[in-house]
MOPAC internal coordinates of N, CA, C and O (Angstrom, degrees):
PM7 1SCF
backbone

  N    0.0000 0     0.00 0     0.00 0    0    0    0
  C    1.4598 1     0.00 0     0.00 0    1    0    0
  C    1.5262 1   111.19 1     0.00 0    2    1    0
  O    1.2310 1   120.87 1   141.37 1    3    2    1
  N    1.3295 1   115.95 1   -38.63 1    3    2    1
  C    1.4535 1   120.18 1  -178.72 1    5    3    2
  C    1.5317 1   111.15 1   -67.82 1    6    5    3
  O    1.2310 1   119.94 1   144.55 1    7    6    5
  N    1.3235 1   117.73 1   -35.45 1    7    6    5
  C    1.4665 1   122.10 1   179.30 1    9    7    6
  C    1.5235 1   109.98 1   -64.62 1   10    9    7
  O    1.2310 1   120.19 1   141.39 1   11   10    9
  N    1.3087 1   117.24 1   -38.61 1   11   10    9
  C    1.4689 1   121.30 1   179.49 1   13   11   10
  C    1.5272 1   110.41 1   -65.59 1   14   13   11
  O    1.2310 1   120.13 1   140.21 1   15   14   13
  N    1.3225 1   117.36 1   -39.79 1   15   14   13
  C    1.4648 1   120.91 1   178.63 1   17   15   14
  C    1.5266 1   111.22 1   -66.25 1   18   17   15
  O    1.2310 1   120.32 1   138.74 1   19   18   17
  N    1.3270 1   116.99 1   -41.26 1   19   18   17
  C    1.4637 1   120.49 1   179.03 1   21   19   18
  C    1.5248 1   110.92 1   -66.70 1   22   21   19
  O    1.2310 1   120.35 1   137.76 1   23   22   21
  N    1.3146 1   116.93 1   -42.24 1   23   22   21
  C    1.4630 1   120.91 1   178.05 1   25   23   22
  C    1.5241 1   110.32 1   -63.64 1   26   25   23
  O    1.2310 1   120.34 1   138.01 1   27   26   25
  N    1.2958 1   116.96 1   -41.99 1   27   26   25
  C    1.4609 1   121.21 1   177.83 1   29   27   26
  C    1.5199 1   111.90 1   -62.34 1   30   29   27
  O    1.2310 1   120.70 1   140.78 1   31   30   29
  N    1.3370 1   116.27 1   -39.22 1   31   30   29
  C    1.4677 1   120.23 1   178.79 1   33   31   30
  C    1.5265 1   110.77 1   -65.67 1   34   33   31
  O    1.2310 1   120.08 1   137.29 1   35   34   33
  N    1.3293 1   117.45 1   -42.71 1   35   34   33
  C    1.4702 1   121.00 1   178.57 1   37   35   34
  C    1.5205 1   110.24 1   -63.06 1   38   37   35
  O    1.2310 1   119.89 1   135.16 1   39   38   37
  N    1.3250 1   117.82 1   -44.84 1   39   38   37
  C    1.4682 1   121.43 1   178.87 1   41   39   38
  C    1.5327 1   110.47 1   -62.37 1   42   41   39
  O    1.2310 1   120.03 1   139.70 1   43   42   41
  N    1.3238 1   117.55 1   -40.30 1   43   42   41
  C    1.4678 1   120.65 1   179.31 1   45   43   42
  C    1.5257 1   111.21 1   -64.54 1   46   45   43
  O    1.2310 1   120.01 1   138.73 1   47   46   45
  N    1.3392 1   117.58 1   -41.27 1   47   46   45
  C    1.4679 1   121.20 1   179.53 1   49   47   46
  C    1.5252 1   110.10 1   -65.61 1   50   49   47
  O    1.2310 1   119.69 1   135.48 1   51   50   49
  N    1.3230 1   118.20 1   -44.52 1   51   50   49
  C    1.4654 1   121.33 1   178.58 1   53   51   50
  C    1.5340 1   111.35 1   -63.65 1   54   53   51
  O    1.2310 1   120.26 1   139.36 1   55   54   53
  N    1.3219 1   117.11 1   -40.64 1   55   54   53
  C    1.4617 1   120.30 1   177.43 1   57   55   54
  C    1.5292 1   110.89 1   -63.62 1   58   57   55
  O    1.2310 1   120.39 1   139.37 1   59   58   57
  N    1.3227 1   116.86 1   -40.63 1   59   58   57
  C    1.4625 1   120.90 1   177.85 1   61   59   58
  C    1.5296 1   110.98 1   -64.78 1   62   61   59
  O    1.2310 1   120.50 1   140.29 1   63   62   61
  N    1.3361 1   116.64 1   -39.71 1   63   62   61
  C    1.4668 1   120.86 1   177.14 1   65   63   62
  C    1.5260 1   111.14 1   -62.83 1   66   65   63
  O    1.2310 1   119.90 1   133.02 1   67   66   65
  N    1.3147 1   117.80 1   -46.98 1   67   66   65
  C    1.4692 1   120.95 1   178.64 1   69   67   66
  C    1.5262 1   111.69 1   -63.53 1   70   69   67
  O    1.2310 1   120.24 1   141.42 1   71   70   69
  N    1.3148 1   117.14 1   -38.58 1   71   70   69
  C    1.4596 1   121.06 1   177.66 1   73   71   70
  C    1.5334 1   110.94 1   -64.21 1   74   73   71
  O    1.2310 1   120.54 1   138.85 1   75   74   73
  N    1.3288 1   116.57 1   -41.15 1   75   74   73
  C    1.4644 1   121.38 1   178.42 1   77   75   74
  C    1.5281 1   110.84 1   -65.04 1   78   77   75
  O    1.2310 1   120.20 1   135.42 1   79   78   77
  N    1.3330 1   117.23 1   -44.58 1   79   78   77
  C    1.4610 1   120.61 1   177.51 1   81   79   78
  C    1.5294 1   111.54 1   -61.48 1   82   81   79
  O    1.2310 1   120.55 1   138.20 1   83   82   81
  N    1.3233 1   116.56 1   -41.80 1   83   82   81
  C    1.4730 1   120.00 1   178.07 1   85   83   82
  C    1.5283 1   110.54 1   -61.93 1   86   85   83
  O    1.2310 1   120.11 1   136.74 1   87   86   85
  N    1.3360 1   117.40 1   -43.26 1   87   86   85
  C    1.4598 1   121.75 1  -178.91 1   89   87   86
  C    1.5308 1   110.72 1   -65.27 1   90   89   87
  O    1.2310 1   120.23 1   135.83 1   91   90   89
  N    1.3514 1   117.16 1   -44.17 1   91   90   89
  C    1.4625 1   120.62 1   179.18 1   93   91   90
  C    1.5266 1   111.05 1   -64.41 1   94   93   91
  O    1.2310 1   120.31 1   139.73 1   95   94   93
  N    1.3131 1   117.01 1   -40.27 1   95   94   93
  C    1.4666 1   120.29 1   179.01 1   97   95   94
  C    1.5298 1   110.83 1   -66.66 1   98   97   95
  O    1.2310 1   120.17 1   141.17 1   99   98   97
  N    1.3058 1   117.28 1   -38.83 1   99   98   97
  C    1.4651 1   121.99 1   178.62 1  101   99   98
  C    1.5322 1   110.35 1   -62.88 1  102  101   99
  O    1.2310 1   119.98 1   144.37 1  103  102  101
  N    1.3291 1   117.65 1   -35.63 1  103  102  101
  C    1.4667 1   122.67 1   179.30 1  105  103  102
  C    1.5287 1   112.47 1   -82.54 1  106  105  103
  O    1.2310 1   119.97 1   172.23 1  107  106  105
  N    1.3327 1   117.67 1    -7.77 1  107  106  105
  C    1.4524 1   120.98 1   179.94 1  109  107  106
  C    1.5162 1   113.67 1    80.07 1  110  109  107
  O    1.2310 1   119.96 1  -158.81 1  111  110  109
  N    1.3209 1   117.68 1    21.19 1  111  110  109
  C    1.4581 1   121.27 1  -177.11 1  113  111  110
  C    1.5193 1   112.97 1   -95.52 1  114  113  111
  O    1.2310 1   119.77 1   176.81 1  115  114  113
  N    1.3224 1   118.04 1    -3.19 1  115  114  113
  C    1.4553 1   121.49 1   178.12 1  117  115  114
  C    1.5193 1   109.32 1  -147.90 1  118  117  115
  O    1.2310 1   120.90 1   -17.44 1  119  118  117
  N    1.3176 1   115.88 1   162.56 1  119  118  117
  C    1.4563 1   119.60 1  -179.80 1  121  119  118
  C    1.5218 1   111.04 1  -120.57 1  122  121  119
  O    1.2310 1   120.05 1  -145.19 1  123  122  121
  N    1.3208 1   117.51 1    34.81 1  123  122  121
  C    1.4579 1   121.56 1   177.35 1  125  123  122
  C    1.5221 1   107.84 1   -68.01 1  126  125  123
  O    1.2310 1   120.64 1   -51.10 1  127  126  125
  N    1.3358 1   116.39 1   128.90 1  127  126  125
  C    1.4588 1   119.63 1  -174.11 1  129  127  126
  C    1.5160 1   113.58 1  -102.24 1  130  129  127
  O    1.2310 1   119.67 1   161.62 1  131  130  129
  N    1.3315 1   118.23 1   -18.38 1  131  130  129
  C    1.4648 1   122.52 1   179.53 1  133  131  130
  C    1.5238 1   111.94 1    52.45 1  134  133  131
  O    1.2310 1   120.87 1  -130.88 1  135  134  133
  N    1.3393 1   115.95 1    49.12 1  135  134  133
  C    1.4497 1   120.59 1   174.57 1  137  135  134
  C    1.5115 1   115.64 1    94.83 1  138  137  135
  O    1.2310 1   119.45 1   167.84 1  139  138  137
  N    1.3142 1   118.65 1   -12.16 1  139  138  137
  C    1.4635 1   120.98 1   179.26 1  141  139  138
  C    1.5124 1   110.09 1   -93.02 1  142  141  139
  O    1.2310 1   120.54 1   -31.04 1  143  142  141
  N    1.3298 1   116.56 1   148.96 1  143  142  141
  C    1.4570 1   121.33 1   179.14 1  145  143  142
  C    1.5321 1   109.48 1   -78.92 1  146  145  143
  O    1.2310 1   121.16 1   -35.00 1  147  146  145
  N    1.3446 1   115.38 1   145.00 1  147  146  145
  C    1.4560 1   120.34 1   177.07 1  149  147  146
  C    1.5240 1   109.31 1  -102.46 1  150  149  147
  O    1.2310 1   120.57 1   -23.43 1  151  150  149
  N    1.3044 1   116.51 1   156.57 1  151  150  149
  C    1.4593 1   121.68 1   177.90 1  153  151  150
  C    1.5227 1   109.66 1   -72.71 1  154  153  151
  O    1.2310 1   120.72 1   -25.78 1  155  154  153
  N    1.3113 1   116.22 1   154.22 1  155  154  153
  C    1.4646 1   121.04 1   178.31 1  157  155  154
  C    1.5263 1   109.32 1   -64.26 1  158  157  155
  O    1.2310 1   120.89 1   -39.61 1  159  158  157
  N    1.3228 1   115.90 1   140.39 1  159  158  157
  C    1.4631 1   120.46 1  -179.67 1  161  159  158
  C    1.5186 1   109.52 1   -76.38 1  162  161  159
  O    1.2310 1   120.67 1   -45.81 1  163  162  161
  N    1.3076 1   116.32 1   134.19 1  163  162  161
  C    1.4581 1   121.30 1   178.06 1  165  163  162
  C    1.5137 1   112.17 1  -102.69 1  166  165  163
  O    1.2310 1   119.90 1   167.92 1  167  166  165
  N    1.3209 1   117.80 1   -12.08 1  167  166  165
  C    1.4549 1   122.29 1  -179.28 1  169  167  166
  C    1.5222 1   107.75 1  -126.84 1  170  169  167
  O    1.2310 1   120.94 1   -52.74 1  171  170  169
  N    1.3433 1   115.81 1   127.26 1  171  170  169
  C    1.4550 1   120.18 1  -176.70 1  173  171  170
  C    1.5224 1   109.61 1  -142.08 1  174  173  171
  O    1.2310 1   120.47 1   -50.71 1  175  174  173
  N    1.3246 1   116.71 1   129.29 1  175  174  173
  C    1.4541 1   122.11 1   175.41 1  177  175  174
  C    1.5205 1   107.37 1   -85.75 1  178  177  175
  O    1.2310 1   120.21 1   -62.98 1  179  178  177
  N    1.3398 1   117.20 1   117.02 1  179  178  177
  C    1.4567 1   121.23 1  -175.37 1  181  179  178
  C    1.5190 1   112.80 1   -91.99 1  182  181  179
  O    1.2310 1   120.51 1   130.80 1  183  182  181
  N    1.3264 1   116.63 1   -49.20 1  183  182  181
  C    1.4631 1   120.26 1  -177.77 1  185  183  182
  C    1.5165 1   110.27 1  -146.48 1  186  185  183
  O    1.2310 1   121.56 1   -23.30 1  187  186  185
  N    1.3416 1   114.62 1   156.70 1  187  186  185
  C    1.4653 1   121.71 1   174.90 1  189  187  186
  C    1.5161 1   106.96 1  -136.53 1  190  189  187
  O    1.2310 1   120.83 1   -50.50 1  191  190  189
  N    1.3242 1   116.01 1   129.50 1  191  190  189
  C    1.4606 1   121.36 1   178.72 1  193  191  190
  C    1.5239 1   108.44 1  -118.62 1  194  193  191
  O    1.2310 1   119.81 1   -74.23 1  195  194  193
  N    1.3478 1   117.97 1   105.77 1  195  194  193
  C    1.4638 1   119.20 1   178.60 1  197  195  194
  C    1.5329 1   110.32 1   -72.03 1  198  197  195
  O    1.2310 1   120.73 1   -47.55 1  199  198  197
  N    1.3163 1   116.21 1   132.45 1  199  198  197
  C    1.4585 1   122.21 1   178.81 1  201  199  198
  C    1.5233 1   111.82 1  -104.77 1  202  201  199
  O    1.2310 1   120.42 1   161.58 1  203  202  201
  N    1.2879 1   116.80 1   -18.42 1  203  202  201
  C    1.4595 1   123.05 1  -179.12 1  205  203  202
  C    1.5144 1   108.17 1  -174.99 1  206  205  203
  O    1.2310 1   119.86 1     7.32 1  207  206  205
  N    1.3269 1   117.86 1  -172.68 1  207  206  205
  C    1.4651 1   120.26 1  -177.81 1  209  207  206
  C    1.5257 1   113.43 1   -61.89 1  210  209  207
  O    1.2310 1   119.79 1   147.36 1  211  210  209
  N    1.3300 1   118.00 1   -32.64 1  211  210  209
  C    1.4612 1   120.13 1  -177.47 1  213  211  210
  C    1.5253 1   112.81 1  -126.20 1  214  213  211
  O    1.2310 1   119.93 1  -166.90 1  215  214  213
  N    1.3269 1   117.74 1    13.10 1  215  214  213
  C    1.4588 1   121.41 1  -179.00 1  217  215  214
  C    1.5217 1   110.01 1  -125.05 1  218  217  215
  O    1.2310 1   120.76 1   -41.29 1  219  218  217
  N    1.3466 1   116.16 1   138.71 1  219  218  217
  C    1.4644 1   120.28 1   179.74 1  221  219  218
  C    1.5240 1   109.18 1  -156.20 1  222  221  219
  O    1.2310 1   121.55 1   -22.45 1  223  222  221
  N    1.3329 1   114.63 1   157.55 1  223  222  221
  C    1.4583 1   122.44 1   170.96 1  225  223  222
  C    1.5224 1   107.49 1  -109.88 1  226  225  223
  O    1.2310 1   120.59 1   -40.97 1  227  226  225
  N    1.3272 1   116.48 1   139.03 1  227  226  225
  C    1.4550 1   122.17 1  -179.18 1  229  227  226
  C    1.5269 1   108.60 1  -124.31 1  230  229  227
  O    1.2310 1   120.61 1   -46.53 1  231  230  229
  N    1.3230 1   116.44 1   133.47 1  231  230  229
  C    1.4590 1   122.01 1   172.20 1  233  231  230
  C    1.5200 1   106.63 1  -104.91 1  234  233  231
  O    1.2310 1   121.03 1   -61.14 1  235  234  233
  N    1.3338 1   115.64 1   118.86 1  235  234  233
  C    1.4541 1   122.00 1  -174.20 1  237  235  234
  C    1.5216 1   108.72 1  -124.96 1  238  237  235
  O    1.2310 1   120.85 1   -44.16 1  239  238  237
  N    1.3442 1   115.98 1   135.84 1  239  238  237
  C    1.4608 1   120.19 1   173.92 1  241  239  238
  C    1.5151 1   107.99 1  -100.93 1  242  241  239
  O    1.2310 1   120.77 1   -54.63 1  243  242  241
  N    1.3408 1   116.13 1   125.37 1  243  242  241
  C    1.4511 1   121.84 1   178.43 1  245  243  242
  C    1.5163 1   107.12 1  -125.96 1  246  245  243
  O    1.2310 1   120.75 1   -77.06 1  247  246  245
  N    1.3250 1   116.17 1   102.94 1  247  246  245
  C    1.4521 1   120.09 1  -177.24 1  249  247  246
  C    1.5133 1   110.17 1    62.14 1  250  249  247
  O    1.2310 1   120.00 1    60.19 1  251  250  249
  N    1.3295 1   117.60 1  -119.81 1  251  250  249
  C    1.4515 1   122.51 1   179.67 1  253  251  250
  C    1.5089 1   113.60 1   -97.13 1  254  253  251
  O    1.2310 1   119.82 1  -166.76 1  255  254  253
  N    1.3243 1   117.95 1    13.24 1  255  254  253
  C    1.4669 1   121.40 1  -177.61 1  257  255  254
  C    1.5241 1   111.11 1  -119.15 1  258  257  255
  O    1.2310 1   121.34 1   -30.15 1  259  258  257
  N    1.3198 1   115.05 1   149.85 1  259  258  257
  C    1.4635 1   121.82 1   172.30 1  261  259  258
  C    1.5262 1   107.08 1  -110.76 1  262  261  259
  O    1.2310 1   120.43 1   -48.00 1  263  262  261
  N    1.3263 1   116.78 1   132.00 1  263  262  261
  C    1.4537 1   122.22 1  -177.78 1  265  263  262
  C    1.5236 1   109.59 1  -119.02 1  266  265  263
  O    1.2310 1   120.75 1   -47.22 1  267  266  265
  N    1.3244 1   116.17 1   132.78 1  267  266  265
  C    1.4620 1   121.47 1   172.19 1  269  267  266
  C    1.5280 1   106.36 1  -104.27 1  270  269  267
  O    1.2310 1   120.97 1   -62.40 1  271  270  269
  N    1.3258 1   115.76 1   117.60 1  271  270  269
  C    1.4672 1   122.05 1  -173.73 1  273  271  270
  C    1.5178 1   109.03 1  -121.47 1  274  273  271
  O    1.2310 1   120.73 1   -45.30 1  275  274  273
  N    1.3285 1   116.21 1   134.70 1  275  274  273
  C    1.4594 1   120.24 1   173.73 1  277  275  274
  C    1.5250 1   108.51 1   -99.79 1  278  277  275
  O    1.2310 1   120.96 1   -37.91 1  279  278  277
  N    1.3224 1   115.78 1   142.09 1  279  278  277
  C    1.4612 1   119.64 1   177.12 1  281  279  278
  C    1.5121 1   109.06 1  -129.72 1  282  281  279
  O    1.2310 1   121.43 1   -38.89 1  283  282  281
  N    1.3269 1   114.87 1   141.11 1  283  282  281
  C    1.4549 1   121.79 1   177.83 1  285  283  282
  C    1.5158 1   108.25 1  -149.18 1  286  285  283
  O    1.2310 1   120.53 1     2.05 1  287  286  285
  N    1.3045 1   116.59 1  -177.95 1  287  286  285
  C    1.4604 1   119.95 1   178.83 1  289  287  286
  C    1.5273 1   110.92 1   -67.05 1  290  289  287
  O    1.2310 1   120.34 1   158.39 1  291  290  289
  N    1.3365 1   116.96 1   -21.61 1  291  290  289
  C    1.4688 1   120.88 1   179.45 1  293  291  290
  C    1.5240 1   112.15 1   -82.52 1  294  293  291
  O    1.2310 1   119.64 1   164.09 1  295  294  293
  N    1.3479 1   118.29 1   -15.91 1  295  294  293
  C    1.4575 1   120.95 1   179.57 1  297  295  294
  C    1.5163 1   111.67 1   139.88 1  298  297  295
  O    1.2310 1   121.25 1    17.87 1  299  298  297
  N    1.3246 1   115.22 1  -162.13 1  299  298  297
  C    1.4644 1   121.99 1  -178.74 1  301  299  298
  C    1.5211 1   109.38 1  -120.38 1  302  301  299
  O    1.2310 1   120.97 1   -27.61 1  303  302  301
  N    1.3535 1   115.75 1   152.39 1  303  302  301
  C    1.4624 1   120.71 1   178.49 1  305  303  302
  C    1.5222 1   108.73 1  -145.29 1  306  305  303
  O    1.2310 1   121.01 1   -38.90 1  307  306  305
  N    1.3228 1   115.67 1   141.10 1  307  306  305
  C    1.4570 1   121.81 1   175.76 1  309  307  306
  C    1.5194 1   108.27 1   -80.44 1  310  309  307
  O    1.2310 1   120.48 1   -56.94 1  311  310  309
  N    1.3234 1   116.69 1   123.06 1  311  310  309
  C    1.4602 1   121.31 1  -178.30 1  313  311  310
  C    1.5178 1   110.95 1   -96.56 1  314  313  311
  O    1.2310 1   120.34 1   136.22 1  315  314  313
  N    1.3496 1   116.96 1   -43.78 1  315  314  313
  C    1.4595 1   120.37 1  -176.43 1  317  315  314
  C    1.5204 1   109.27 1  -152.20 1  318  317  315
  O    1.2310 1   121.22 1   -35.98 1  319  318  317
  N    1.3284 1   115.26 1   144.02 1  319  318  317
  C    1.4561 1   121.85 1   175.59 1  321  319  318
  C    1.5194 1   107.67 1  -127.69 1  322  321  319
  O    1.2310 1   120.23 1   -47.38 1  323  322  321
  N    1.3388 1   117.16 1   132.62 1  323  322  321
  C    1.4640 1   121.53 1  -178.98 1  325  323  322
  C    1.5203 1   109.00 1  -143.05 1  326  325  323
  O    1.2310 1   120.20 1   -23.42 1  327  326  325
  N    1.3307 1   117.23 1   156.58 1  327  326  325
  C    1.4685 1   119.04 1   174.08 1  329  327  326
  C    1.5299 1   110.23 1   -63.28 1  330  329  327
  O    1.2310 1   120.31 1   -37.22 1  331  330  329
  N    1.3262 1   117.01 1   142.78 1  331  330  329
  C    1.4504 1   121.52 1  -176.60 1  333  331  330
  C    1.5295 1   111.08 1   -61.32 1  334  333  331
  O    1.2310 1   119.64 1   144.81 1  335  334  333
  N    1.3277 1   118.30 1   -35.19 1  335  334  333
  C    1.4562 1   121.38 1  -178.99 1  337  335  334
  C    1.5313 1   111.14 1   -62.11 1  338  337  335
  O    1.2310 1   120.14 1   147.42 1  339  338  337
  N    1.3308 1   117.34 1   -32.58 1  339  338  337
  C    1.4650 1   121.20 1   177.86 1  341  339  338
  C    1.5290 1   111.30 1   -64.59 1  342  341  339
  O    1.2310 1   120.11 1   139.51 1  343  342  341
  N    1.3059 1   117.40 1   -40.49 1  343  342  341
  C    1.4669 1   122.67 1  -179.30 1  345  343  342
  C    1.5211 1   109.44 1   -76.00 1  346  345  343
  O    1.2310 1   120.24 1   133.74 1  347  346  345
  N    1.3145 1   117.14 1   -46.26 1  347  346  345
  C    1.4637 1   122.49 1  -177.27 1  349  347  346
  C    1.5287 1   110.70 1   -65.69 1  350  349  347
  O    1.2310 1   119.74 1   143.70 1  351  350  349
  N    1.3251 1   118.11 1   -36.30 1  351  350  349
  C    1.4645 1   122.26 1   178.96 1  353  351  350
  C    1.5092 1   112.60 1   -65.89 1  354  353  351
  O    1.2310 1   119.98 1   144.44 1  355  354  353
  N    1.3422 1   117.64 1   -35.56 1  355  354  353
  C    1.4672 1   120.08 1  -179.76 1  357  355  354
  C    1.5212 1   110.63 1   -70.65 1  358  357  355
  O    1.2310 1   118.99 1   150.72 1  359  358  357
  N    1.3376 1   119.53 1   -29.28 1  359  358  357
  C    1.4660 1   121.94 1   176.78 1  361  359  358
  C    1.5213 1   110.84 1   -69.38 1  362  361  359
  O    1.2310 1   120.31 1   142.82 1  363  362  361
  N    1.3541 1   117.01 1   -37.18 1  363  362  361
  C    1.4510 1   120.54 1  -178.78 1  365  363  362
  C    1.5236 1   111.36 1   -69.69 1  366  365  363
  O    1.2310 1   119.68 1   152.26 1  367  366  365
  N    1.3481 1   118.22 1   -27.74 1  367  366  365
  C    1.4572 1   122.51 1  -177.89 1  369  367  366
  C    1.5223 1   111.93 1   -74.03 1  370  369  367
  O    1.2310 1   119.58 1   157.13 1  371  370  369
  N    1.3339 1   118.40 1   -22.87 1  371  370  369
  C    1.4776 1   121.38 1  -176.24 1  373  371  370
  C    1.5039 1   112.20 1   -73.65 1  374  373  371
  O    1.2310 1   120.10 1   180.00 1  375  374  373

């Protein structure tokens, strides 16, 4: 009888875990694929440099481009755009 209760508890916990993962994935809060392949990411945050409590610089890769973006409480602005190979090549030279 005790083995059945323990097995039931394990099955209930696993079912609750799968239900939670399904709910989070449905809301877009996780990228668990459960065996399926995901598409290649086209947008990637590379670095963040905080300049103050509400100011920062962000280096973002979007496809074949690198973007330098400033963010503040007033909003965001594009500072510089360059080909990704230009940025990636300078890292390899160091």
